[in-house]
C-alpha positions as MATLAB code, in Angstrom:
seq = 'XXXXXXXXXXXXXXXXXXXXXXXXXXXXXXXXXXXXXXXXXXXXXXXXXXXXXXXXXXXXXXXXXXXXXXXXXXXXXXXXXXXXXXXXXXXXXXXXXXXXXXXXXXXXXXXXXXXXXXXXXXXXXXXXXXXXXXXXXXXXXXXXXXXXXXXXXXXXXXXXXXXXXXXXXXXXXXXXXXXXXXXXXXXXXXXXXXXXXXXXXXXXXXXXXXXXXXXXXXXXXXXXXXXXXXXXXXXXXXXXXXXXXXXXXXXXXXXXXXXXXXXXXXXXXXXXXXXXXXXXXXXXXXXXXXXXXXXXXXXXXXXXXXXXXXXXXXXXXXXXXXXXXXXXXXXXXXXXXXXXXXXXXXXXXXXXXXXXXXXXXXXXXXXXXXXXXXXXXXXXXX';
ca = [
      94.607  -40.043   48.906;
      92.856  -43.424   49.012;
      94.471  -46.662   50.062;
      97.279  -46.348   47.502;
      99.371  -44.807   50.304;
      99.332  -48.280   51.912;
     101.298  -49.748   49.001;
     104.153  -51.744   50.563;
     106.903  -49.869   48.710;
     105.439  -46.505   49.711;
     105.107  -47.625   53.336;
     108.719  -48.812   53.338;
     109.777  -45.402   52.012;
     107.721  -43.645   54.723;
     109.221  -45.784   57.494;
     112.739  -45.240   56.131;
     112.277  -41.446   56.309;
     110.715  -41.025   59.755;
     113.706  -38.979   60.944;
     114.387  -37.154   57.668;
     113.915  -33.372   57.551;
     110.412  -32.906   56.165;
     111.137  -29.560   54.480;
     113.936  -31.096   52.450;
     111.707  -34.036   51.529;
     109.008  -31.692   50.218;
     111.538  -30.211   47.779;
     112.131  -33.632   46.244;
     110.097  -35.349   43.545;
     108.055  -38.305   44.730;
     109.568  -41.649   43.640;
     106.003  -42.948   43.199;
     104.018  -41.551   40.220;
     100.670  -42.355   41.866;
     101.466  -40.590   45.178;
     102.642  -37.013   45.757;
     105.450  -36.088   48.115;
     102.916  -34.009   50.090;
     100.878  -37.157   50.743;
     103.986  -39.060   51.809;
     105.120  -36.287   54.174;
     101.616  -36.183   55.671;
     101.984  -39.841   56.657;
     105.489  -39.315   58.041;
     104.257  -36.389   60.130;
     101.330  -38.493   61.311;
     103.598  -41.275   62.515;
     105.855  -38.762   64.267;
     102.889  -37.267   66.138;
     101.504  -40.730   66.927;
     104.770  -41.751   68.601;
     104.249  -39.160   71.356;
     100.502  -38.595   71.291;
      98.663  -41.825   70.350;
     101.081  -44.746   69.958;
      98.220  -47.266   69.648;
      97.967  -46.131   66.002;
     101.528  -47.182   65.184;
     100.511  -50.320   63.360;
     100.347  -51.506   59.779;
      97.434  -50.209   57.716;
      96.753  -46.958   59.599;
      96.294  -43.758   57.556;
      96.949  -40.318   59.055;
      95.075  -37.067   58.260;
      96.519  -33.566   57.677;
      98.517  -31.931   60.462;
      95.722  -29.641   61.724;
      93.533  -32.675   62.465;
      96.426  -34.293   64.324;
      97.008  -31.158   66.417;
      93.334  -30.906   67.366;
      93.113  -34.531   68.491;
      93.236  -35.506   72.144;
      96.207  -37.502   73.325;
      95.814  -41.204   74.059;
      96.504  -40.495   77.759;
      93.758  -37.901   78.263;
      91.252  -39.901   76.179;
      91.934  -43.032   78.219;
      91.395  -41.097   81.460;
      88.016  -39.784   80.269;
      86.982  -43.264   79.138;
      87.140  -44.495   82.737;
      84.401  -42.031   83.736;
      81.816  -42.877   81.059;
      79.656  -45.937   80.467;
      76.249  -46.852   79.022;
      74.640  -48.442   75.982;
      74.534  -45.726   73.286;
      77.390  -43.259   72.709;
      77.643  -40.525   70.080;
      80.511  -38.190   69.248;
      79.062  -35.204   67.369;
      82.464  -33.756   66.382;
      84.523  -36.895   65.935;
      87.504  -35.416   64.057;
      90.297  -38.002   63.909;
      88.355  -40.121   66.401;
      90.900  -40.520   69.220;
      88.450  -39.501   71.948;
      85.654  -41.546   70.377;
      87.866  -44.636   70.177;
      88.527  -44.607   73.917;
      85.387  -42.963   75.322;
      83.160  -45.486   73.568;
      84.910  -48.521   75.081;
      82.169  -49.027   77.672;
      79.284  -48.726   75.154;
      77.584  -51.196   72.806;
      76.207  -48.782   70.205;
      78.603  -46.132   68.826;
      77.918  -43.283   66.379;
      80.446  -40.820   64.952;
      79.326  -37.612   63.235;
      81.868  -35.643   61.171;
      81.270  -33.034   58.464;
      84.675  -33.544   56.770;
      84.067  -36.490   54.426;
      87.769  -37.210   53.734;
      88.573  -37.238   57.445;
      85.628  -39.511   58.202;
      86.757  -41.942   55.480;
      90.185  -42.118   57.122;
      88.621  -42.777   60.546;
      86.300  -45.442   59.137;
      89.266  -47.154   57.471;
      91.391  -47.009   60.628;
      88.603  -48.356   62.846;
      88.240  -51.269   60.434;
      91.978  -51.963   60.812;
      91.574  -51.731   64.609;
      88.523  -54.045   64.430;
      86.256  -51.518   66.134;
      82.674  -51.061   64.949;
      80.613  -47.877   64.711;
      78.045  -46.018   62.633;
      79.731  -43.243   60.621;
      77.645  -40.210   59.605;
      79.027  -37.563   57.233;
      76.903  -34.559   58.168;
      77.042  -31.142   59.786;
      76.269  -31.338   63.496;
      73.440  -28.812   63.199;
      71.794  -30.788   60.367;
      72.151  -34.017   62.306;
      70.464  -32.511   65.362;
      67.597  -31.218   63.221;
      66.935  -34.614   61.606;
      67.837  -36.985   64.461;
      65.091  -38.994   66.190;
      67.318  -41.113   68.473;
      68.294  -40.701   72.106;
      71.709  -41.527   73.566;
      73.173  -42.330   76.969;
      76.143  -40.000   76.412;
      76.794  -37.228   73.887;
      80.391  -36.068   73.460;
      81.563  -32.876   71.739;
      84.932  -31.280   71.099;
      83.941  -27.979   69.435;
      86.286  -26.284   66.955;
      88.233  -23.556   68.747;
      89.270  -21.446   65.760;
      87.250  -18.714   64.045;
      86.957  -18.067   60.299;
      90.349  -16.319   60.346;
      91.994  -19.349   62.035;
      92.417  -17.394   65.280;
      92.008  -19.329   68.537;
      88.760  -18.741   70.447;
      87.475  -20.302   73.663;
      84.225  -18.604   74.797;
      81.304  -20.972   74.270;
      79.421  -18.558   72.019;
      82.455  -18.302   69.698;
      82.969  -22.036   69.238;
      81.729  -24.115   66.341;
      79.113  -25.271   67.182;
      77.878  -22.531   69.510;
      77.319  -24.532   72.714;
      74.985  -21.942   74.228;
      72.606  -22.269   71.288;
      72.408  -26.068   71.282;
      72.709  -27.047   74.973;
      68.925  -27.499   75.433;
      68.671  -29.566   72.247;
      71.546  -31.795   73.382;
      69.926  -32.411   76.769;
      66.638  -33.283   75.066;
      68.243  -36.349   73.407;
      70.652  -37.397   76.173;
      70.773  -37.155   79.925;
      74.557  -36.722   79.905;
      76.485  -34.325   77.664;
      80.277  -34.184   77.882;
      82.107  -31.220   76.325;
      85.873  -30.839   75.928;
      86.976  -27.201   76.178;
      90.120  -25.078   76.046;
      92.397  -25.048   79.114;
      92.052  -21.243   78.944;
      88.325  -21.290   79.754;
      87.261  -19.560   82.968;
      85.404  -21.850   85.387;
      83.181  -19.117   86.818;
      82.140  -18.160   83.301;
      81.281  -21.792   82.541;
      79.080  -22.113   85.600;
      77.320  -18.836   84.752;
      76.341  -19.883   81.195;
      75.776  -23.650   81.564;
      73.057  -24.201   84.197;
      73.150  -28.007   83.907;
      76.796  -28.587   84.863;
      77.289  -31.253   87.514;
      80.994  -32.017   87.072;
      84.159  -30.318   85.807;
      87.415  -32.177   85.122;
      90.615  -30.133   84.865;
      93.031  -32.500   83.136;
      96.782  -31.908   83.089;
      99.356  -34.245   81.573;
     102.825  -34.042   83.125;
     101.807  -30.703   84.687;
     100.599  -29.181   81.398;
      96.836  -28.453   81.526;
      95.477  -29.974   78.326;
      91.720  -29.591   78.629;
      88.774  -28.628   80.780;
      85.901  -31.107   80.426;
      82.362  -30.248   81.549;
      79.571  -32.728   82.236;
      75.940  -31.653   81.830;
      72.818  -33.464   82.994;
      69.101  -32.842   83.411;
      69.366  -34.452   86.841;
      72.046  -32.235   88.364;
      71.465  -31.417   92.029;
      72.877  -27.912   91.866;
      76.177  -29.091   93.339;
      79.157  -29.020   90.976;
      82.025  -31.391   91.703;
      85.399  -30.323   90.321;
      88.353  -32.666   89.991;
      91.967  -31.633   89.398;
      94.099  -34.374   87.879;
      97.737  -34.422   86.784;
      98.280  -37.527   84.653;
     101.660  -39.330   84.647;
     102.853  -37.390   87.695;
     102.174  -39.875   90.490;
     100.286  -37.098   92.300;
      96.901  -37.514   93.939;
      93.778  -36.086   92.302;
      92.091  -33.298   94.234;
      88.283  -33.163   94.262;
      86.247  -30.311   95.674;
      82.857  -28.648   95.338;
      82.673  -25.534   93.179;
      82.244  -22.515   95.462;
      84.249  -23.968   98.372;
      87.081  -21.526   97.682;
      84.879  -18.556   98.591;
      84.563  -19.752  102.186;
      88.152  -20.972  102.632;
      90.884  -19.054  104.437;
      94.676  -19.170  104.540;
      97.106  -18.584  107.357;
     100.487  -17.074  106.514;
     104.015  -17.897  107.599;
     107.640  -17.396  106.723;
     109.182  -20.487  105.048;
     109.337  -23.567  107.257;
     111.088  -26.875  106.501;
     108.997  -27.840  103.434;
     107.700  -25.833  100.484;
     104.696  -27.014   98.458;
     104.205  -26.029   94.811;
     100.690  -26.863   93.527;
     100.469  -28.527   90.128;
      98.994  -26.568   87.250;
      95.555  -28.204   87.430;
      95.229  -26.792   90.965;
      96.448  -23.365   89.832;
      93.958  -23.452   86.937;
      91.153  -24.163   89.427;
      92.167  -21.104   91.453;
      91.607  -22.872   94.785;
      94.498  -21.216   96.579;
      92.899  -20.846  100.014;
      91.108  -24.196   99.828;
      94.410  -26.055   99.297;
      95.885  -24.243  102.293;
      92.907  -25.168  104.470;
      92.492  -28.802  103.338;
      96.150  -29.723  103.849;
      96.652  -27.478  106.904;
      99.443  -25.589  105.158;
     100.419  -21.937  105.509;
     100.894  -19.600  102.556;
     103.976  -17.458  102.120;
     102.131  -14.545  100.493;
      98.640  -13.884   99.049;
     100.055  -13.714   95.485;
     102.841  -16.321   95.604;
     100.789  -19.550   95.822;
     103.577  -21.354   97.651;
     102.766  -23.201  100.869;
     104.885  -24.314  103.807;
     104.972  -26.641  106.838;
     107.392  -28.205  109.282;
     105.893  -31.685  108.890;
     105.851  -33.241  105.406;
     102.462  -33.870  103.751;
     102.867  -36.778  101.320;
      99.629  -36.688   99.301;
      99.863  -33.036   98.222;
      98.857  -32.482   94.553;
     102.121  -30.940   93.436;
     105.833  -30.813   94.149;
     107.168  -30.927   97.727;
     110.682  -29.648   98.444;
     112.753  -29.485  101.588;
     114.315  -26.013  101.514;
     116.365  -23.436  103.313;
     116.383  -19.655  102.954;
     119.594  -18.344  101.428;
     121.148  -14.961  100.705;
     121.854  -13.982   97.097;
     125.553  -13.836   98.018;
     125.399  -17.587   98.588;
     124.635  -18.249   94.904;
     127.783  -19.298   93.040;
     128.279  -18.745   89.328;
     127.929  -21.742   87.005;
     125.875  -23.673   89.592;
     123.044  -25.705   88.070;
     119.436  -25.263   89.233;
     115.847  -25.540   88.161;
     114.810  -21.925   88.657;
     111.283  -20.981   89.748;
     110.221  -17.342   89.950;
     106.747  -16.359   91.175;
     105.639  -13.006   92.527;
     109.209  -11.794   91.994;
     110.462   -8.905   89.808;
     112.768  -11.010   87.588;
     111.880  -13.941   85.338;
     113.875  -17.231   85.351;
     115.870  -16.287   82.226;
     116.801  -12.930   83.745;
     117.816  -14.589   87.027;
     119.916  -17.132   85.179;
     121.774  -14.330   83.406;
     122.126  -12.169   86.526;
     123.672  -14.927   88.642;
     125.467  -16.816   85.847;
     123.535  -20.025   86.486;
     123.038  -23.158   84.396;
     119.577  -24.615   83.907;
     118.525  -28.132   84.971;
     119.837  -30.686   87.409;
     118.206  -31.978   90.585;
     118.310  -28.840   92.768;
     115.849  -25.950   92.833;
     116.172  -22.227   93.440;
     112.888  -20.463   94.203;
     112.657  -16.689   93.948;
     109.462  -15.368   95.520;
     108.029  -13.226   98.299;
     106.767  -13.838  101.785;
     104.758  -11.227  103.666;
     108.064   -9.773  104.918;
     109.485   -9.283  101.423;
     111.595  -10.950   98.712;
     113.210  -14.293   99.565;
     115.333  -16.953   97.867;
     114.812  -20.625   98.731;
     117.222  -23.433   97.892;
     116.200  -27.088   97.905;
     118.169  -29.384  100.166;
];
């Protein structure tokens, strides 16, 4: 592609078509002999993704990579959160990709190295970092080859392994990733005392602890209640204790930190619905700390499989949604009323409930279909 895409006339055309249907654009002939319509659409798509995912790149002179590289990149929000945890002198990203994580995570480091096997992608990143006036050493090499030849040590190593196999199917077990984390974990810890690995939100925490003996911290990171990534921190100096932190960015909710294993010794009490219902955010649900949440906040559960909690006095720093509710009968539901419908541990799904009761979706009020220990119940927010 080269820097010809930055030609002023081409950039004007790109900016003028940011809301144009991309499929229809691809059927047209490029008005610029030196640039294909595919290259133009790639830049339009890049700007569209940047608007919601990494707006700091919406400036003159930035070049965007193919869509797959955009999809695999961290968002600006999650990268910024991780950057607040890390600091040191020498930082290396061994799977830099489009470089969003590296850009933010390296903010508290003096010496920055990016390793990327895709030469075209690395050229784009090197160009963009020059535009952003950020310095680094760029190495176009396979991670495995770099590790074989490298003689340096680093304060922090960061990896975001590829989570697709040769058939482009999604994978998430550590032995199926590229690189295979289980094979290289000792090598990584021989050249750095802290290794940070971004993993799929689908990964099982117990599995992680069983195969990575040097874990000392796990971050479960959600953005607006959507779990985006699980990040593990490895060190040669871990004490055997693993601190886990559940965070829900842009929610206004408190983080919840606990020690891995605490759930095994925690217990819940049960109750019928009281004045307030508590719905844990998805980072808490991902952690699976259902009894621990009940115990820490002195809340009672409705049912072992519902994961709703209740109290008569309101707890303000709960990591999730808190609703004042009342129990209602299904006969009290009027057709065409508007609700946010939640169904957990209940025979019907929200879409089926909406159809059954003739309800509209949305609004400020909630209807919760669930079970207590006494049976099925319907809760309406007040």
